[in-house]
Structures are given as C-alpha cells and as structure tokens.
All heavy atoms as an XYZ file, in Angstrom:
826
protein
N      -1.591      0.971     -3.420
C      -0.917      1.102     -2.143
C      -1.070     -0.166     -1.308
O      -0.142     -0.529     -0.602
C      -1.460      2.304     -1.377
C      -0.967      3.612     -1.916
C      -1.277      4.806     -1.036
O      -2.249      4.759     -0.269
O      -0.515      5.777     -1.127
N      -2.190     -0.824     -1.435
C      -2.385     -2.034     -0.636
C      -1.368     -3.111     -0.997
O      -0.788     -3.732     -0.117
C      -3.806     -2.551     -0.799
C      -4.847     -1.620     -0.210
C      -6.214     -2.181     -0.467
N      -6.615     -2.873      0.738
C      -7.671     -2.554      1.449
N      -8.453     -1.601      1.061
N      -7.954     -3.207      2.543
N      -1.156     -3.344     -2.283
C      -0.199     -4.380     -2.678
C       1.224     -3.963     -2.329
O       2.028     -4.791     -1.888
C      -0.320     -4.716     -4.164
O      -0.084     -3.589     -4.959
N       1.538     -2.688     -2.486
C       2.872     -2.209     -2.118
C       3.095     -2.308     -0.619
O       4.203     -2.596     -0.166
C       3.071     -0.773     -2.589
C       3.212     -0.649     -4.065
N       3.389      0.558     -4.691
C       3.193     -1.568     -5.058
C       3.482      0.367     -6.002
N       3.355     -0.909     -6.238
N       2.060     -2.065      0.159
C       2.185     -2.163      1.616
C       2.497     -3.591      2.046
O       3.268     -3.793      2.992
C       0.901     -1.682      2.287
N       1.922     -4.557      1.375
C       2.159     -5.965      1.747
C       3.631     -6.355      1.572
O       4.120     -7.235      2.261
C       1.266     -6.898      0.915
C      -0.216     -6.697      1.133
C      -0.700     -7.095      2.495
N      -0.653     -8.546      2.629
C      -0.577     -9.167      3.789
N      -0.560     -8.508      4.906
N      -0.521    -10.479      3.827
N       4.335     -5.703      0.647
C       5.759     -6.001      0.444
C       6.635     -4.920      1.081
O       7.743     -4.674      0.664
C       6.105     -6.212     -1.048
C       5.440     -7.472     -1.571
C       5.730     -5.007     -1.897
N       6.094     -4.262      2.091
C       6.741     -3.310      3.010
C       7.275     -2.023      2.380
O       8.172     -1.385      2.919
C       7.802     -4.012      3.860
C       9.020     -4.526      3.141
C      10.023     -5.167      4.077
N      11.053     -5.743      3.266
C      11.446     -6.997      3.331
N      10.938     -7.806      4.221
N      12.385     -7.445      2.537
N       6.703     -1.592      1.272
C       7.155     -0.347      0.650
C       7.100      0.822      1.633
O       8.016      1.622      1.701
C       6.307     -0.018     -0.576
C       6.676      1.319     -1.200
C       5.883      1.627     -2.431
N       6.346      2.868     -3.035
C       5.970      3.284     -4.216
N       5.134      2.564     -4.945
N       6.422      4.425     -4.693
N       6.018      0.908      2.379
C       5.811      2.087      3.220
C       6.475      1.978      4.596
O       6.247      2.818      5.453
C       4.314      2.391      3.324
C       3.726      2.577      1.946
C       2.840      1.649      1.407
C       4.108      3.657      1.157
C       2.347      1.811      0.122
C       3.618      3.819     -0.129
C       2.739      2.893     -0.631
O       2.257      3.043     -1.905
N       7.318      0.974      4.761
C       8.144      0.921      5.975
C       9.494      1.586      5.733
O      10.228      1.839      6.687
C       8.355     -0.525      6.463
O       9.099     -1.248      5.480
C       7.021     -1.215      6.723
N       9.831      1.862      4.486
C      11.077      2.562      4.165
C      10.939      4.026      4.595
O       9.869      4.615      4.461
C      11.361      2.481      2.662
N      11.993      4.605      5.108
C      11.889      5.967      5.641
C      11.582      7.047      4.603
O      11.107      8.121      4.965
C      13.252      6.212      6.292
C      14.164      5.182      5.741
C      13.325      4.029      5.299
N      11.795      6.776      3.325
C      11.524      7.787      2.302
C      10.228      7.523      1.540
O       9.959      8.150      0.528
C      12.699      7.892      1.327
C      12.951      6.599      0.566
O      12.637      5.526      1.115
O      13.465      6.657     -0.558
N       9.413      6.605      2.023
C       8.149      6.267      1.366
C       6.981      6.578      2.301
O       7.035      6.274      3.493
C       8.101      4.780      1.005
C       9.081      4.379     -0.064
C       8.617      4.709     -1.464
O       7.524      5.293     -1.647
O       9.343      4.389     -2.402
N       5.937      7.159      1.747
C       4.749      7.494      2.523
C       3.508      7.161      1.704
O       3.411      7.566      0.541
C       4.728      8.980      2.883
C       5.886      9.404      3.714
N       5.929      9.220      5.077
C       7.064      9.977      3.378
C       7.070      9.685      5.549
N       7.779     10.138      4.525
N       2.579      6.460      2.305
C       1.323      6.128      1.632
C       0.412      7.357      1.593
O       0.443      8.188      2.500
C       0.631      4.986      2.366
N      -0.392      7.470      0.556
C      -1.375      8.545      0.484
C      -2.575      8.241      1.379
O      -3.242      9.146      1.848
C      -1.834      8.772     -0.961
C      -0.880      9.632     -1.735
C       0.191      9.075     -2.406
C      -1.037     11.004     -1.771
C       1.083      9.868     -3.107
C      -0.145     11.811     -2.467
C       0.918     11.230     -3.132
N      -2.843      6.962      1.594
C      -3.965      6.561      2.438
C      -3.479      5.554      3.490
O      -3.835      4.375      3.449
C      -5.082      5.965      1.579
C      -5.572      6.927      0.533
C      -5.119      6.847     -0.777
C      -6.460      7.940      0.869
C      -5.551      7.746     -1.734
C      -6.901      8.843     -0.089
C      -6.444      8.752     -1.388
N      -2.653      6.012      4.436
C      -2.043      5.088      5.405
C      -3.068      4.355      6.260
O      -2.800      3.228      6.707
C      -1.145      5.993      6.250
C      -1.654      7.370      6.043
C      -2.268      7.393      4.674
N      -4.225      4.938      6.465
C      -5.246      4.291      7.277
C      -5.887      3.106      6.557
O      -6.565      2.302      7.179
C      -6.313      5.313      7.707
C      -7.183      5.848      6.593
C      -6.556      6.929      5.725
O      -5.385      7.271      5.840
N      -7.351      7.473      4.799
N      -5.640      2.966      5.260
C      -6.265      1.904      4.464
C      -5.306      0.788      4.060
O      -5.714     -0.139      3.360
C      -6.879      2.500      3.202
C      -8.011      3.436      3.482
C      -8.612      3.915      2.196
N      -9.675      4.884      2.449
C     -10.267      5.581      1.518
N      -9.920      5.425      0.260
N     -11.210      6.436      1.828
N      -4.047      0.884      4.452
C      -3.094     -0.130      3.988
C      -2.968     -1.267      5.013
O      -3.026     -1.043      6.213
C      -1.712      0.469      3.660
C      -1.069      1.115      4.880
C      -1.820      1.449      2.503
C       0.350      1.575      4.658
N      -2.773     -2.486      4.518
C      -2.589     -3.626      5.414
C      -1.153     -3.682      5.944
O      -0.258     -3.012      5.428
C      -2.874     -4.826      4.507
C      -2.479     -4.354      3.147
C      -2.810     -2.873      3.115
N      -0.969     -4.499      6.948
C       0.373     -4.719      7.496
C       1.225     -5.462      6.472
O       0.701     -6.225      5.656
C       0.282     -5.515      8.783
N       2.539     -5.256      6.506
C       3.410     -5.983      5.570
C       3.341     -7.495      5.803
O       3.217     -7.958      6.934
C       4.805     -5.461      5.903
C       4.598     -4.176      6.619
C       3.286     -4.302      7.322
N       3.442     -8.242      4.715
C       3.487     -9.702      4.791
C       4.913    -10.185      5.004
O       5.131    -11.309      5.456
C       2.911    -10.309      3.513
N       5.875     -9.351      4.670
C       7.285     -9.706      4.809
C       7.823     -9.186      6.138
O       7.312     -8.213      6.683
C       8.092     -9.084      3.659
C       7.673     -9.492      2.250
C       8.449     -8.691      1.221
C       7.888    -10.974      2.046
N       8.886     -9.807      6.649
C       9.485     -9.293      7.884
C       9.997     -7.868      7.673
O      10.465     -7.511      6.587
C      10.656    -10.245      8.150
C      10.441    -11.418      7.269
C       9.564    -10.982      6.139
N       9.898     -7.061      8.708
C      10.347     -5.675      8.614
C      11.865     -5.601      8.535
O      12.569     -6.472      9.044
C       9.851     -4.872      9.810
C       8.331     -4.742      9.920
C       7.968     -3.925     11.149
C       7.741     -4.122      8.676
N      12.352     -4.560      7.915
C      13.781     -4.295      7.800
C      14.133     -3.210      8.806
O      13.413     -2.219      8.929
C      14.148     -3.829      6.375
C      13.865     -4.932      5.359
C      15.601     -3.378      6.304
C      14.039     -4.480      3.918
N      15.227     -3.382      9.491
C      15.716     -2.352     10.407
C      16.559     -1.365      9.600
O      17.672     -1.677      9.200
C      16.555     -2.973     11.527
C      15.744     -3.731     12.546
C      14.883     -2.819     13.410
O      15.305     -1.680     13.694
O      13.771     -3.247     13.771
N      16.015     -0.194      9.339
C      16.738      0.825      8.596
C      17.607      1.622      9.562
O      17.201      1.888     10.690
C      15.771      1.773      7.881
C      15.016      1.113      6.766
C      13.724      0.653      6.962
C      15.593      0.947      5.520
C      13.021      0.047      5.943
C      14.900      0.344      4.492
C      13.616     -0.111      4.701
N      18.806      2.020      9.132
C      19.636      2.852     10.013
C      18.970      4.203     10.256
O      18.264      4.719      9.386
C      20.947      3.012      9.239
C      20.610      2.709      7.822
C      19.427      1.780      7.843
N      19.173      4.745     11.424
C      18.593      6.042     11.777
C      19.426      7.149     11.137
O      20.383      7.645     11.726
C      18.545      6.204     13.284
N      19.080      7.509      9.915
C      19.834      8.522      9.178
C      19.336      9.924      9.452
O      20.055     10.893      9.261
C      19.752      8.245      7.674
C      20.290      6.894      7.219
C      20.024      6.702      5.732
C      21.776      6.780      7.502
N      18.085     10.041      9.851
C      17.484     11.339     10.057
C      17.118     11.551     11.518
O      16.887     10.601     12.251
C      16.185     11.474      9.254
C      16.262     11.470      7.749
C      14.864     11.553      7.168
C      17.091     12.634      7.248
N      17.051     12.803     11.881
C      16.447     13.158     13.157
C      15.002     12.652     13.092
O      14.364     12.753     12.040
C      16.492     14.678     13.330
C      15.931     15.160     14.608
N      16.613     15.053     15.797
C      14.745     15.734     14.899
C      15.874     15.552     16.761
N      14.736     15.977     16.230
N      14.459     12.073     14.162
C      13.081     11.562     14.090
C      12.111     12.621     13.557
O      12.107     13.766     14.001
C      12.764     11.217     15.549
C      14.096     10.963     16.170
C      15.059     11.888     15.481
N      11.335     12.208     12.562
C      10.463     13.166     11.868
C       9.241     12.419     11.339
O       9.374     11.358     10.738
C      11.242     13.785     10.709
S      10.290     14.934      9.730
N       8.073     12.972     11.556
C       6.841     12.357     11.067
C       6.170     13.207      9.994
O       4.956     13.208      9.872
C       5.871     12.123     12.228
C       6.346     11.044     13.155
O       6.934     10.068     12.722
N       6.107     11.217     14.438
N       6.953     13.912      9.213
C       6.407     14.768      8.162
C       5.869     13.892      7.035
O       6.558     13.015      6.538
C       7.486     15.728      7.617
C       6.978     16.482      6.401
C       7.945     16.676      8.691
N       4.618     14.146      6.671
C       4.012     13.477      5.532
C       3.217     14.543      4.774
O       2.191     15.008      5.249
C       3.105     12.334      5.972
C       2.537     11.565      4.790
O       2.553     12.031      3.657
N       2.028     10.380      5.051
N       3.705     14.925      3.623
C       3.100     15.999      2.832
C       2.151     15.489      1.759
O       1.731     16.250      0.892
C       4.203     16.850      2.203
C       5.144     17.520      3.201
C       6.314     18.164      2.484
C       4.400     18.531      4.036
N       1.798     14.216      1.813
C       0.972     13.643      0.752
C      -0.408     14.268      0.643
O      -0.942     14.390     -0.462
C       0.857     12.125      0.917
C       2.097     11.425      0.423
O       2.972     12.034     -0.177
N       2.185     10.141      0.669
N      -1.014     14.690      1.734
C      -2.333     15.336      1.644
C      -2.230     16.617      0.822
O      -3.082     16.891     -0.030
C      -2.885     15.618      3.038
N      -1.176     17.394      1.057
C      -0.982     18.635      0.302
C      -0.628     18.343     -1.156
O      -1.091     19.028     -2.071
C       0.107     19.494      0.943
C      -0.277     20.030      2.304
C       0.168     19.123      3.445
O       0.184     17.898      3.333
N       0.517     19.724      4.570
N       0.204     17.325     -1.383
C       0.566     16.951     -2.754
C      -0.683     16.549     -3.529
O      -0.902     16.991     -4.661
C       1.615     15.807     -2.751
C       2.948     16.297     -2.185
C       1.787     15.215     -4.149
C       3.937     15.185     -1.879
N      -1.524     15.727     -2.936
C      -2.747     15.271     -3.597
C      -3.687     16.439     -3.873
O      -4.247     16.556     -4.973
C      -3.449     14.216     -2.736
C      -4.721     13.604     -3.303
C      -4.466     12.928     -4.646
C      -5.319     12.620     -2.307
N      -3.822     17.342     -2.929
C      -4.712     18.491     -3.087
C      -4.254     19.384     -4.245
O      -5.051     19.781     -5.101
C      -4.792     19.277     -1.772
C      -5.869     20.353     -1.739
C      -5.425     21.676     -2.355
O      -4.273     22.067     -2.278
N      -6.359     22.353     -3.000
N      -2.964     19.688     -4.311
C      -2.439     20.521     -5.405
C      -2.581     19.796     -6.742
O      -2.964     20.400     -7.742
C      -0.968     20.923     -5.135
C      -0.325     21.529     -6.363
C      -0.886     21.869     -3.949
N      -2.305     18.504     -6.760
C      -2.411     17.733     -7.995
C      -3.842     17.767     -8.533
O      -4.065     18.019     -9.728
C      -1.961     16.294     -7.752
C      -1.877     15.462     -9.008
C      -0.822     15.632     -9.901
C      -2.847     14.530     -9.315
C      -0.738     14.880    -11.060
C      -2.775     13.770    -10.471
C      -1.719     13.953    -11.337
O      -1.641     13.205    -12.499
N      -4.813     17.536     -7.652
C      -6.206     17.487     -8.086
C      -6.782     18.864     -8.420
O      -7.584     18.998     -9.347
C      -7.075     16.814     -7.016
C      -6.801     15.330     -6.786
C      -7.644     14.811     -5.629
C      -7.056     14.519     -8.047
N      -6.370     19.881     -7.671
C      -6.975     21.198     -7.877
C      -6.240     22.073     -8.889
O      -6.841     22.975     -9.467
C      -7.070     21.946     -6.543
O      -5.782     22.275     -6.057
N      -4.963     21.817     -9.127
C      -4.185     22.669    -10.032
C      -3.658     21.922    -11.258
O      -3.813     22.390    -12.387
C      -2.994     23.283     -9.277
C      -3.380     24.023     -8.018
C      -3.130     25.477     -8.183
C      -3.385     26.135     -6.839
N      -4.124     27.339     -6.975
N      -2.997     20.789    -11.025
C      -2.334     20.091    -12.139
C      -3.342     19.462    -13.097
O      -3.293     19.710    -14.306
C      -1.336     19.034    -11.606
C      -0.717     18.251    -12.751
C      -0.257     19.699    -10.759
N      -4.232     18.644    -12.558
C      -5.185     17.951    -13.438
C      -6.018     18.938    -14.260
O      -6.115     18.777    -15.486
C      -6.063     16.960    -12.635
C      -7.186     16.406    -13.501
C      -5.210     15.820    -12.086
N      -6.606     19.990    -13.653
C      -7.360     20.941    -14.492
C      -6.489     21.654    -15.539
O      -6.984     22.034    -16.601
C      -7.920     21.949    -13.488
C      -7.938     21.232    -12.186
C      -6.761     20.290    -12.226
N      -5.211     21.819    -15.252
C      -4.335     22.512    -16.200
C      -3.933     21.642    -17.384
O      -3.623     22.167    -18.461
C      -3.078     23.012    -15.481
N      -3.945     20.327    -17.216
C      -3.467     19.450    -18.298
C      -4.557     18.604    -18.940
O      -4.308     17.936    -19.938
C      -2.323     18.526    -17.811
C      -2.789     17.585    -16.715
C      -1.123     19.341    -17.355
C      -1.777     16.529    -16.296
N      -5.762     18.635    -18.364
C      -6.853     17.814    -18.897
C      -8.020     18.680    -19.333
O      -8.421     19.596    -18.621
C      -7.347     16.832    -17.828
S      -6.111     15.648    -17.305
N      -8.567     18.350    -20.475
C      -9.774     19.042    -20.941
C     -10.951     18.601    -20.078
O     -10.993     17.456    -19.611
C     -10.032     18.699    -22.402
N     -11.901     19.491    -19.856
C     -13.088     19.091    -19.095
C     -13.825     17.954    -19.802
O     -13.794     17.836    -21.028
C     -13.956     20.360    -19.080
C     -13.028     21.480    -19.426
C     -11.949     20.879    -20.270
N     -14.479     17.126    -19.017
C     -15.263     16.041    -19.591
C     -14.664     14.687    -19.286
O     -13.661     14.576    -18.580
N     -15.270     13.671    -19.821
C     -14.874     12.291    -19.567
C     -14.351     11.683    -20.861
O     -15.085     11.555    -21.844
C     -16.084     11.508    -19.057
C     -15.750     10.099    -18.630
O     -14.629      9.626    -18.904
O     -16.623      9.454    -18.022
N     -13.062     11.311    -20.864
C     -12.494     10.688    -22.055
C     -12.599      9.165    -22.010
O     -12.126      8.483    -22.898
C     -11.041     11.119    -22.260
C     -10.115     10.637    -21.161
O     -10.569      9.924    -20.245
O      -8.924     10.973    -21.210
N     -13.200      8.645    -20.958
C     -13.444      7.215    -20.767
C     -12.154      6.396    -20.702
O     -12.158      5.203    -20.991
C     -14.402      6.686    -21.830
C     -15.766      7.347    -21.764
C     -16.774      6.770    -22.725
O     -16.555      5.657    -23.244
O     -17.792      7.431    -22.968
N     -11.058      7.026    -20.344
C      -9.777      6.336    -20.191
C      -9.459      6.165    -18.702
O      -8.353      6.424    -18.252
C      -8.662      7.121    -20.898
C      -8.862      7.294    -22.365
C      -8.918      5.959    -23.086
O      -8.109      5.072    -22.849
N      -9.904      5.800    -23.953
N     -10.425      5.731    -17.931
C     -10.306      5.680    -16.471
C      -9.135      4.826    -16.005
O      -8.366      5.239    -15.148
C     -11.605      5.168    -15.852
C     -12.803      5.969    -16.257
N     -14.071      5.604    -15.960
C     -12.919      7.129    -16.968
C     -14.935      6.483    -16.438
N     -14.248      7.413    -17.068
N      -8.984      3.644    -16.535
C      -7.922      2.741    -16.087
C      -6.541      3.313    -16.320
O      -5.723      3.409    -15.400
N      -6.262      3.722    -17.555
C      -4.925      4.248    -17.853
C      -4.687      5.573    -17.158
O      -3.561      5.875    -16.745
C      -4.711      4.370    -19.362
O      -5.704      5.174    -19.946
N      -5.741      6.385    -16.990
C      -5.587      7.659    -16.274
C      -5.234      7.428    -14.813
O      -4.365      8.104    -14.261
C      -6.874      8.484    -16.364
O      -7.138      8.856    -17.679
N      -5.905      6.495    -14.189
C      -5.630      6.198    -12.774
C      -4.210      5.680    -12.602
O      -3.493      6.110    -11.691
C      -6.663      5.193    -12.210
C      -6.226      4.659    -10.859
C      -8.021      5.847    -12.109
N      -3.781      4.785    -13.460
C      -2.418      4.245    -13.365
C      -1.402      5.372    -13.515
O      -0.440      5.465    -12.748
C      -2.184      3.135    -14.415
C      -0.718      2.748    -14.491
C      -3.031      1.911    -14.086
N      -1.615      6.252    -14.478
C      -0.696      7.380    -14.679
C      -0.714      8.315    -13.480
O       0.346      8.758    -13.016
C      -1.057      8.131    -15.959
N      -1.892      8.625    -12.964
C      -1.997      9.505    -11.793
C      -1.268      8.917    -10.584
O      -0.540      9.621     -9.892
C      -3.461      9.759    -11.431
C      -4.176     10.674    -12.409
O      -3.493     11.431    -13.128
O      -5.416     10.624    -12.446
N      -1.478      7.641    -10.331
C      -0.827      6.996     -9.186
C       0.692      7.033     -9.350
O       1.417      7.362     -8.408
C      -1.337      5.552     -8.998
C      -0.472      4.775     -8.009
C      -2.787      5.560     -8.544
N       1.178      6.726    -10.535
C       2.629      6.754    -10.772
C       3.206      8.149    -10.552
O       4.255      8.308     -9.926
C       2.959      6.257    -12.180
C       2.791      4.766    -12.322
O       2.867      4.024    -11.348
N       2.545      4.314    -13.535
N       2.526      9.163    -11.066
C       2.994     10.544    -10.910
C       2.971     10.951     -9.435
O       3.933     11.513     -8.915
C       2.151     11.515    -11.770
C       2.413     12.955    -11.399
C       2.438     11.292    -13.240
N       1.866     10.674     -8.751
C       1.752     11.057     -7.339
C       2.808     10.373     -6.484
O       3.423     11.000     -5.614
C       0.347     10.748     -6.815
C      -0.733     11.703     -7.289
C      -2.118     11.134     -7.011
C      -0.564     13.067     -6.636
N       3.052      9.100     -6.716
C       4.069      8.388     -5.937
C       5.465      8.919     -6.236
O       6.293      9.040     -5.328
C       3.980      6.885     -6.180
C       2.762      6.271     -5.516
C       2.633      4.789     -5.770
O       3.143      4.257     -6.751
N       1.923      4.116     -4.885
N       5.728      9.261     -7.480
C       7.043      9.818     -7.830
C       7.252     11.182     -7.176
O       8.331     11.473     -6.640
C       7.185      9.923     -9.349
N       6.230     12.034     -7.211
C       6.340     13.350     -6.564
C       6.543     13.178     -5.067
O       7.400     13.823     -4.465
C       5.099     14.215     -6.864
C       5.037     14.582     -8.338
C       5.089     15.466     -5.987
C       3.713     15.200     -8.775
N       5.767     12.299     -4.464
C       5.881     12.063     -3.025
C       7.278     11.586     -2.650
O       7.884     12.090     -1.700
C       4.844     11.026     -2.578
O       5.024     10.704     -1.219
N       7.785     10.627     -3.396
C       9.126     10.100     -3.091
C      10.165     11.209     -3.212
O      11.037     11.353     -2.360
C       9.470      8.934     -4.000
C      10.789      8.265     -3.614
C      10.980      6.983     -4.382
C      12.252      6.297     -3.965
N      12.078      5.392     -2.860
N      10.072     12.022     -4.251
C      11.040     13.107     -4.448
C      10.955     14.142     -3.330
O      11.969     14.593     -2.807
C      10.812     13.760     -5.811
C      11.686     14.975     -6.069
C      13.168     14.605     -6.034
N      14.004     15.769     -6.141
C      14.511     16.451     -5.108
N      14.241     16.107     -3.871
N      15.300     17.484     -5.314
N       9.759     14.526     -2.955
C       9.577     15.518     -1.896
C      10.105     14.986     -0.565
O      10.858     15.666      0.132
C       8.087     15.918     -1.774
C       7.822     16.677     -0.492
C       7.665     16.738     -2.987
N       9.730     13.768     -0.218
C      10.145     13.221      1.070
C      11.632     12.839      1.079
O      12.271     12.888      2.121
C       9.255     12.046      1.468
C       7.853     12.506      1.786
N       6.837     12.397      0.879
C       7.343     13.115      2.883
C       5.736     12.907      1.413
N       6.020     13.348      2.623
N      12.169     12.500     -0.080
C      13.608     12.238     -0.156
C      14.392     13.510      0.133
O      15.507     13.470      0.634
C      13.982     11.674     -1.531
C      15.370     11.095     -1.575
C      15.650      9.872     -0.990
C      16.408     11.783     -2.183
C      16.923      9.338     -1.012
C      17.691     11.256     -2.213
C      17.939     10.037     -1.632
O      19.204      9.514     -1.646
N      13.786     14.645     -0.138
C      14.408     15.929      0.174
C      14.738     16.076      1.647
O      15.671     16.803      2.015
N      14.009     15.384      2.515
C      14.336     15.400      3.948
C      15.739     14.837      4.190
O      16.484     15.334      5.032
C      13.309     14.607      4.745
C      11.889     15.164      4.761
C      10.940     14.169      5.420
C      11.844     16.496      5.472
N      16.088     13.783      3.455
C      17.415     13.190      3.594
C      18.489     14.157      3.107
O      19.546     14.288      3.715
C      17.512     11.875      2.807
C      16.731     10.757      3.411
C      15.429     10.509      3.020
C      17.296      9.946      4.381
C      14.702      9.479      3.586
C      16.582      8.924      4.949
C      15.285      8.688      4.547
N      18.211     14.839      2.017
C      19.165     15.806      1.477
C      19.370     16.951      2.466
O      20.503     17.335      2.763
C      18.692     16.333      0.100
C      19.593     17.452     -0.394
C      18.615     15.201     -0.911
N      18.280     17.476      2.992
C      18.374     18.580      3.947
C      19.130     18.157      5.204
O      19.988     18.893      5.708
C      16.977     19.077      4.308
N      18.832     16.992      5.725
C      19.510     16.503      6.929
C      21.002     16.300      6.671
O      21.835     16.643      7.494
C      18.877     15.191      7.390
C      19.462     14.624      8.660
C      18.905     15.260      9.916
O      17.893     15.976      9.848
O      19.496     15.032     10.988
N      21.334     15.756      5.510
C      22.736     15.540      5.158
C      23.489     16.861      5.081
O      24.605     16.990      5.591
C      22.824     14.803      3.824
O      24.158     14.701      3.394
N      22.885     17.844      4.438
C      23.521     19.157      4.334
C      23.695     19.789      5.714
O      24.747     20.358      6.017
C      22.693     20.081      3.439
C      22.767     19.721      1.985
C      21.925     20.670      1.148
C      22.045     20.352     -0.331
N      21.295     21.314     -1.148
N      22.672     19.677      6.547
C      22.753     20.236      7.895
C      23.860     19.563      8.702
O      24.658     20.237      9.357
C      21.419     20.083      8.630
C      21.503     20.500     10.068
C      21.507     21.846     10.410
C      21.589     19.557     11.073
C      21.599     22.232     11.744
C      21.678     19.931     12.413
C      21.691     21.279     12.739
N      23.926     18.244      8.633
C      24.936     17.524      9.411
C      26.349     17.806      8.925
O      27.295     17.796      9.699
C      24.666     16.022      9.387
C      23.476     15.645     10.242
C      23.285     14.158     10.295
N      22.137     13.823     11.121
C      21.842     12.600     11.484
N      22.578     11.580     11.079
N      20.778     12.359     12.229
N      26.510     18.066      7.634
C      27.848     18.314      7.106
C      28.309     19.755      7.372
O      29.511     20.017      7.409
C      27.924     17.998      5.609
O      27.140     18.915      4.876
N      27.361     20.681      7.532
C      27.707     22.087      7.755
C      26.729     22.729      8.754
O      26.017     23.677      8.419
C      27.683     22.847      6.433
C      28.645     22.310      5.411
C      28.430     22.950      4.043
O      27.337     23.361      3.687
N      29.506     23.029      3.274
N      26.683     22.253      9.992
C      25.678     22.768     10.943
C      25.783     24.258     11.214
O      24.776     24.925     11.439
C      25.906     21.937     12.204
C      27.268     21.360     12.054
C      27.545     21.259     10.584
N      26.985     24.800     11.219
C      27.135     26.242     11.506
C      26.451     27.091     10.438
O      25.925     28.164     10.741
C      28.600     26.607     11.612
N      26.483     26.642      9.193
C      25.880     27.406      8.101
C      24.353     27.315      8.093
O      23.698     28.168      7.510
C      26.424     26.919      6.762
C      27.899     27.246      6.594
C      28.428     26.812      5.247
O      27.631     26.734      4.292
O      29.628     26.551      5.158
N      23.823     26.263      8.728
C      22.371     26.090      8.727
C      21.801     26.475     10.065
O      20.666     26.541     10.308
C      21.994     24.666      8.349
C      22.277     24.390      6.887
C      23.465     23.808      6.462
C      21.333     24.727      5.925
C      23.696     23.564      5.121
C      21.574     24.488      4.585
C      22.760     23.902      4.178
O      22.985     23.669      2.862
C-alpha cells in the first residue's frame, strides 16, 4: 500500500487503502476526478479483512505453517485489493442505477 500510495492509487474514488493511517502522501500531483457520486466516505475494508482472516483463510488453508510466507502474503494482498475494489466499485453501480431510475429506488 505504501508504494501504491506514492503513485496516488488511493486518491481514486474507487480505491481504498486497508491501512490508510500508514500510507504516505502521493509523490505525483493529484488528479481532479469528476464528482460522479453523492459524497460518501464508506470504507468497508475493515470488514473485508476481518471476514477474509476469520472465514476465508481457515476454510482454504490447512492449519500450520507451510513456510510460504512471501508468496502467501502477495496472494493475500492481491485478493484483498481485488475484493475491495469490486465492493467499492459497487457504489458507482448503485449510484448510476439510482440516478437513471430514481422513482424505482
């Protein structure tokens, strides 16, 4: 997350860091994104991480240490970031549907 933060990944409206208090400021100039959504500060990463650690990992991993720490961490980070992006991107989908058919929602 630290290296991604330096290249402004977490300034995009559909990206959220799992540890926002630990990321540095971007090294690149910020981009002005169009206001596509109603202002919203929803960040579900704490819940995503909790479910992943308490339900997913025990369901797919045998107990014990397989000593594959590096590759396991890389895989976990990739999966968590993909889930987070998909969940938070859903805000854009919901807002788009609401704006196109407000009476139905």
